[in-house]
C-alpha positions as CSV (number, residue, x, y, z in Angstrom):
1,X,-51.3,67.2,45.7
2,X,-49.6,64.7,43.5
3,X,-51.6,61.9,41.8
4,X,-50.5,59.1,44.1
5,X,-52.1,56.4,41.9
6,X,-50.1,57.5,38.9
7,X,-46.9,57.7,41.0
8,X,-47.6,54.3,42.3
9,X,-47.9,52.9,38.8
10,X,-44.6,54.5,37.9
11,X,-42.9,52.9,40.9
12,X,-44.4,49.5,40.0
13,X,-43.1,49.7,36.5
14,X,-39.6,50.3,37.9
15,X,-40.0,47.4,40.2
16,X,-41.2,45.2,37.4
17,X,-38.1,46.1,35.5
18,X,-35.9,45.2,38.5
19,X,-37.6,41.8,38.8
20,X,-37.1,41.2,35.0
21,X,-33.4,42.1,35.2
22,X,-32.6,40.5,38.6
23,X,-31.8,43.8,40.4
24,X,-32.0,43.9,44.2
25,X,-32.0,47.7,44.1
26,X,-31.4,50.6,41.8
27,X,-29.7,53.9,42.4
28,X,-31.0,57.0,40.6
29,X,-29.3,60.5,40.4
30,X,-30.8,61.9,37.2
31,X,-33.1,64.8,38.2
32,X,-35.7,64.3,35.5
33,X,-36.0,60.7,36.4
34,X,-36.3,61.6,40.1
35,X,-39.0,64.1,39.3
36,X,-40.9,61.5,37.3
37,X,-40.7,58.9,40.0
38,X,-41.2,61.0,43.1
39,X,-43.7,63.6,41.7
40,X,-41.9,66.3,43.6
41,X,-42.9,69.4,41.7
42,X,-40.4,72.2,41.2
43,X,-37.8,70.8,43.6
44,X,-35.1,69.9,41.2
45,X,-32.6,72.2,39.5
46,X,-29.3,71.6,37.7
47,X,-27.4,70.3,40.7
48,X,-26.8,66.6,41.2
49,X,-27.8,67.0,44.9
50,X,-29.9,64.0,45.3
51,X,-29.7,60.2,45.3
52,X,-32.6,57.7,45.4
53,X,-32.3,54.0,46.5
54,X,-35.2,51.9,45.3
55,X,-35.9,48.3,46.4
56,X,-39.0,46.1,46.2
57,X,-39.9,47.1,49.7
58,X,-38.7,50.7,50.1
59,X,-38.3,54.1,48.5
60,X,-35.5,56.3,49.9
61,X,-34.3,59.7,48.8
62,X,-31.3,61.5,50.2
63,X,-31.0,65.3,49.7
64,X,-29.6,68.2,51.6
65,X,-30.9,71.1,53.7
66,X,-31.5,73.3,50.6
67,X,-34.2,71.0,49.3
68,X,-35.4,69.0,52.3
69,X,-38.4,71.2,53.3
70,X,-39.5,71.6,49.7
71,X,-39.6,67.8,49.2
72,X,-41.6,67.4,52.4
73,X,-44.1,70.1,51.3
74,X,-44.4,69.0,47.7
75,X,-44.6,65.3,48.2
76,X,-47.1,65.4,51.0
77,X,-47.8,63.3,54.1
78,X,-49.1,60.4,52.1
79,X,-45.9,59.9,50.1
80,X,-44.3,56.5,50.1
81,X,-40.8,58.0,50.0
82,X,-38.6,58.2,53.1
83,X,-36.6,61.4,52.8
84,X,-33.5,62.4,54.8
85,X,-30.8,65.1,54.7
86,X,-28.1,63.2,56.6
87,X,-24.8,65.1,56.3
88,X,-23.0,62.4,54.3
89,X,-21.6,62.2,50.8
90,X,-24.0,60.6,48.3
91,X,-21.7,57.5,47.6
92,X,-21.4,56.8,51.3
93,X,-25.1,57.1,51.8
94,X,-25.8,54.7,48.9
95,X,-23.2,52.2,50.3
96,X,-24.9,52.3,53.7
97,X,-28.2,51.5,52.0
98,X,-26.6,48.6,50.1
99,X,-25.2,47.2,53.3
100,X,-28.4,47.6,55.4
101,X,-30.6,46.0,52.6
102,X,-28.0,43.2,51.9
103,X,-28.3,44.0,48.2
104,X,-26.0,42.2,45.9
105,X,-27.0,43.4,42.4
106,X,-27.5,47.2,42.4
107,X,-28.1,48.9,39.1
108,X,-26.8,52.4,38.7
109,X,-28.4,55.0,36.4
110,X,-26.3,55.7,33.3
111,X,-26.2,59.5,34.0
112,X,-24.4,59.0,37.3
113,X,-20.9,60.4,37.0
114,X,-17.9,58.2,36.8
115,X,-16.6,59.8,40.0
116,X,-19.8,58.9,41.8
117,X,-19.5,55.3,40.7
118,X,-15.8,55.2,41.6
119,X,-16.5,56.6,45.1
120,X,-19.4,54.2,45.6
121,X,-17.1,51.2,44.8
122,X,-14.5,52.6,47.3
123,X,-17.3,53.0,50.0
124,X,-18.6,49.5,49.4
125,X,-15.1,48.1,49.6
126,X,-14.4,49.9,52.9
127,X,-17.6,48.3,54.3
128,X,-16.6,44.8,53.0
129,X,-19.5,44.8,50.6
130,X,-19.2,42.6,47.5
131,X,-21.9,43.5,45.0
132,X,-22.4,43.9,41.3
133,X,-23.0,47.4,40.0
134,X,-24.4,47.2,36.5
135,X,-25.6,50.2,34.5
136,X,-29.3,50.8,33.8
137,X,-28.7,51.7,30.1
138,X,-31.4,54.3,29.9
139,X,-34.1,52.0,31.2
140,X,-35.8,54.7,33.2
141,X,-35.6,57.2,30.3
142,X,-37.5,54.6,28.1
143,X,-40.1,54.1,30.8
144,X,-40.8,57.9,30.5
145,X,-41.4,57.9,26.8
146,X,-45.1,57.3,26.9
147,X,-46.8,60.2,28.6
148,X,-49.8,60.2,30.9
149,X,-52.8,62.5,30.4
150,X,-51.6,64.6,33.3
151,X,-48.2,65.0,31.7
152,X,-49.7,66.0,28.4
153,X,-51.9,68.4,30.2
154,X,-48.9,70.2,31.7
155,X,-47.2,70.4,28.3
156,X,-50.5,71.7,26.7
157,X,-50.5,74.5,29.4
158,X,-46.9,75.3,28.7
159,X,-47.5,75.5,24.9
160,X,-50.5,77.7,25.4
161,X,-48.2,80.3,27.0
162,X,-45.7,79.8,24.1
163,X,-48.3,80.4,21.5
164,X,-49.5,83.5,23.3
165,X,-45.9,84.8,23.3
166,X,-45.7,84.3,19.6
167,X,-48.7,86.5,19.0
168,X,-47.2,89.1,21.3
169,X,-43.7,89.1,19.7
170,X,-45.2,89.4,16.2
171,X,-46.6,92.8,17.3
172,X,-43.3,93.8,18.8
173,X,-40.7,93.0,16.1
174,X,-39.6,95.8,13.9
175,X,-36.4,96.8,12.0
176,X,-33.9,98.4,14.3
177,X,-34.3,96.1,17.3
178,X,-31.5,93.6,18.2
179,X,-31.8,89.9,18.5
180,X,-31.1,90.3,22.3
181,X,-34.0,92.7,22.6
182,X,-36.4,90.2,21.0
183,X,-35.1,87.4,23.3
184,X,-35.6,89.6,26.4
185,X,-39.2,90.4,25.3
186,X,-40.1,86.8,24.5
187,X,-38.7,85.5,27.8
188,X,-40.2,88.2,30.0
189,X,-43.6,87.8,28.4
190,X,-43.7,84.1,29.0
191,X,-42.6,84.5,32.6
192,X,-45.2,87.2,33.2
193,X,-48.0,85.2,31.6
194,X,-47.9,81.9,33.4
195,X,-44.5,80.2,32.7
196,X,-42.6,79.3,35.8
197,X,-39.4,78.6,33.8
198,X,-38.0,78.7,30.3
199,X,-37.7,75.4,28.5
200,X,-34.2,76.3,27.2
201,X,-32.1,79.2,26.1
202,X,-34.1,81.1,23.6
203,X,-32.9,81.2,20.0
204,X,-33.5,84.4,18.1
205,X,-31.5,84.5,14.8
206,X,-32.1,87.2,12.2
207,X,-30.8,87.6,8.6
208,X,-27.6,85.7,8.0
209,X,-27.6,84.4,11.6
210,X,-30.7,82.4,10.8
211,X,-28.5,80.1,8.7
212,X,-27.0,78.8,12.0
213,X,-29.6,76.3,13.5
214,X,-28.5,76.9,17.1
215,X,-27.4,80.5,16.8
216,X,-27.3,82.4,20.1
217,X,-28.9,85.8,20.2
218,X,-26.5,88.7,19.6
219,X,-26.4,92.4,19.2
220,X,-27.3,92.0,15.5
221,X,-29.7,94.7,14.5
222,X,-32.7,93.4,12.5
223,X,-33.0,94.9,9.0
224,X,-36.0,95.3,6.7
225,X,-36.3,92.1,4.7
226,X,-34.7,89.9,7.3
227,X,-36.1,86.4,8.1
228,X,-36.1,85.9,11.9
229,X,-36.0,82.4,13.3
230,X,-37.3,82.2,16.9
231,X,-37.0,78.8,18.7
232,X,-38.2,79.0,22.3
233,X,-40.6,77.5,24.9
234,X,-42.2,78.0,28.3
235,X,-41.8,75.6,31.2
236,X,-44.6,74.7,33.5
237,X,-44.3,72.5,36.6
238,X,-41.1,71.0,35.3
239,X,-42.5,70.1,31.8
240,X,-41.5,71.8,28.6
241,X,-42.9,73.2,25.4
242,X,-40.9,73.7,22.2
243,X,-41.8,75.8,19.1
244,X,-40.0,77.5,16.3
245,X,-41.5,80.1,14.0
246,X,-39.8,82.1,11.2
247,X,-41.2,85.5,10.3
248,X,-40.2,88.1,7.8
249,X,-39.7,91.8,8.6
250,X,-41.5,93.3,5.7
251,X,-42.3,91.6,2.4
252,X,-40.3,88.5,1.7
253,X,-38.3,88.0,-1.5
254,X,-39.1,85.3,-4.0
255,X,-36.5,82.8,-2.7
256,X,-37.4,83.5,0.9
257,X,-41.0,82.6,0.3
258,X,-40.0,79.6,-1.8
259,X,-37.8,78.2,1.0
260,X,-40.5,78.9,3.5
261,X,-43.0,77.0,1.4
262,X,-40.6,74.0,1.1
263,X,-40.0,73.8,4.8
264,X,-43.8,74.1,5.5
265,X,-44.5,71.3,3.0
266,X,-41.8,69.1,4.6
267,X,-43.3,69.7,8.0
268,X,-46.9,69.0,7.0
269,X,-45.9,65.9,5.0
270,X,-44.0,64.4,7.9
271,X,-46.8,65.3,10.4
272,X,-49.3,63.5,8.2
273,X,-47.1,60.4,7.9
274,X,-46.2,60.1,11.6
275,X,-48.3,57.2,13.1
276,X,-47.8,55.1,16.1
277,X,-44.9,52.7,15.7
278,X,-43.3,54.4,12.7
279,X,-39.6,54.3,12.9
280,X,-38.1,57.7,13.8
281,X,-35.5,57.4,11.1
282,X,-38.1,56.8,8.4
283,X,-39.9,60.1,9.2
284,X,-36.6,61.9,9.2
285,X,-35.8,60.5,5.8
286,X,-39.1,61.6,4.5
287,X,-38.3,65.2,5.4
288,X,-34.9,64.8,3.7
289,X,-36.6,63.5,0.5
290,X,-39.0,66.4,0.4
291,X,-36.3,69.0,0.9
292,X,-33.9,67.3,-1.5
293,X,-36.5,67.0,-4.2
294,X,-37.0,70.8,-3.9
295,X,-33.3,71.3,-4.5
296,X,-32.2,72.2,-0.9
297,X,-31.0,68.8,0.4
298,X,-27.5,70.0,1.3
299,X,-29.0,72.7,3.6
300,X,-30.9,70.4,6.0
301,X,-28.5,68.4,8.1
302,X,-30.0,68.2,11.6
303,X,-32.5,65.7,13.0
304,X,-36.1,66.2,12.2
305,X,-37.3,66.1,15.8
306,X,-37.0,64.8,19.3
307,X,-39.0,63.7,22.4
308,X,-40.2,66.4,24.9
309,X,-41.3,66.0,28.5
310,X,-39.4,66.6,31.7
311,X,-36.4,67.2,29.4
312,X,-36.4,69.3,26.3
313,X,-34.5,66.6,24.5
314,X,-35.5,63.0,25.3
315,X,-36.5,59.8,23.6
316,X,-37.9,59.0,21.1
317,X,-36.0,60.7,18.3
318,X,-37.0,61.6,14.7
319,X,-33.4,61.4,13.6
320,X,-31.4,59.4,11.0
321,X,-29.8,57.2,13.8
322,X,-33.1,56.3,15.6
323,X,-34.1,53.0,14.1
324,X,-36.8,52.3,16.7
325,X,-40.6,52.7,16.7
326,X,-42.2,55.9,18.0
327,X,-44.9,54.6,20.3
328,X,-48.4,55.9,20.8
329,X,-48.5,58.4,23.6
330,X,-45.1,59.8,23.0
331,X,-44.6,63.6,22.6
332,X,-42.3,64.7,19.8
333,X,-41.3,67.7,17.8
334,X,-41.3,68.0,14.0
335,X,-38.9,70.8,12.9
336,X,-37.4,70.7,9.4
337,X,-35.3,73.6,8.3
338,X,-33.3,75.0,5.4
339,X,-30.2,77.1,6.2
340,X,-28.5,79.1,3.4
341,X,-25.1,80.2,4.7
342,X,-24.5,84.0,4.8
343,X,-28.1,84.7,3.7
344,X,-31.0,83.4,5.9
345,X,-32.6,80.3,7.4
346,X,-36.1,79.0,7.9
347,X,-37.3,76.5,10.5
348,X,-40.9,75.5,11.4
349,X,-41.5,73.5,14.5
350,X,-44.5,72.1,16.3
351,X,-44.6,69.6,19.1
352,X,-47.4,67.2,19.8
353,X,-48.7,63.8,20.8
354,X,-48.4,60.6,18.7
355,X,-52.0,59.5,19.0
356,X,-54.0,56.5,17.7
357,X,-54.7,58.4,14.5
358,X,-51.4,60.1,14.1
359,X,-49.6,63.3,15.2
360,X,-51.8,65.7,17.1
361,X,-50.0,69.0,17.6
362,X,-50.2,70.8,21.0
363,X,-48.9,73.9,19.1
364,X,-51.7,76.1,17.9
365,X,-49.8,78.9,16.1
366,X,-50.5,79.0,12.3
367,X,-48.0,77.7,9.7
368,X,-48.7,80.7,7.5
369,X,-45.7,83.0,7.0
370,X,-46.1,86.0,9.2
371,X,-45.0,89.3,7.8
372,X,-44.2,91.7,10.7
373,X,-42.8,95.1,11.4
C-alpha cells in the first residue's frame, strides 16, 4: 500500500504552490509528475493517456480502460483521488472540470502538448468559459528535486541490481563477443534479478565506439585491448538507477591507463567537493579544470551529471548552464569522461544522494579499472 501520509504531503505542497501563485486549479499530464503525486506504482508508460485536475478541494484523474483497474488496485480504497474512464477526449474532460469548478486561473503543466492546450482553449470557448491558462514552468519538477527516504530506498534497491549486473558482466566479457551480445546479457541479467524495467537504452561501446558518449550498441566485435564503456541501469517501482563503468579486455596500454586515472581523479575530486547548495555549474567546471590540467580538456564536452528519480534525467543538473544550488536530499550522477576520436573512450559514473556532509553514492561498484576477458 502507498504511504498515504507522504502522498498527502506532496499534494499539500502542490496546493501551497497554487495559493502562492493564485491558481484555482492545475492540470497535469506529465506521467512522472502524476506518478509522484498519485503514488500509483507501475501504472504509467510512455503514452500521454491521463490528465489530472487538482483544486484546493478535490483530486481528479481521468484515464482510459487500459489503465483504470490498475489505478484502482494500486492506489487503494483509502486514496483521495477520484478516478474515471469516461469516454471523452482529455481536453474536453478538463474543460468540463473547469466549468463545474468555476475555475478562472488554471495552470497547465509545461510538458502538455501544444495541441492539448489548443484543444482545451477550443473546448473552453465552446462552453463559454473565460479563464486564464498560464504555464507551470517546471514547478512540479522542482518540487520533486528533494527525495524522500522511501524514494531513495527504491533507487538504492535499483542500484543494488545494477551493481550485481556489473559483477556478472565482468565475468562474461571476452574478445569475440559483440556489443549487442553484451547489451543483451546485461539487460536480461537485470530483469532476471529483480529489475522490473530498464532505466534507459543500455550503452555498450567498445574500442573506437567508446569515443562516442551516447553510442548505441552495434555488431562491433570486441577485440583484445579494447576499452569497453557500459552505461546502464535497472528500474524498480518506477525509480531509476544509473551507472557507467569502463573496463579493459586484457591489459591496458599506457595511455588507456593514464586516461582512466584522469577520469577517476576528476570523478573523485568532484564527489568530494559536492556539498548541499553548491551550484551545479561550479562542480561541472571543477571537472573541466581537472581534465584540462591533465591535457585532455578538448575531449570532455558533455555535462558532468544530472538528477535521477522518476526520470533518468531530471533536475538538478551538474552542467555548465545550471547556475542554481544543488539542494540537500537531491540525487545526482557524477560522470566525467574523456573521448579520443577513433581510438577509445572512458567514462566513470556513480549516482548518489547529496547529504548533509556531501555526496553519498548509492553505487557500490569499485572505481578500480577492471581487466576482463
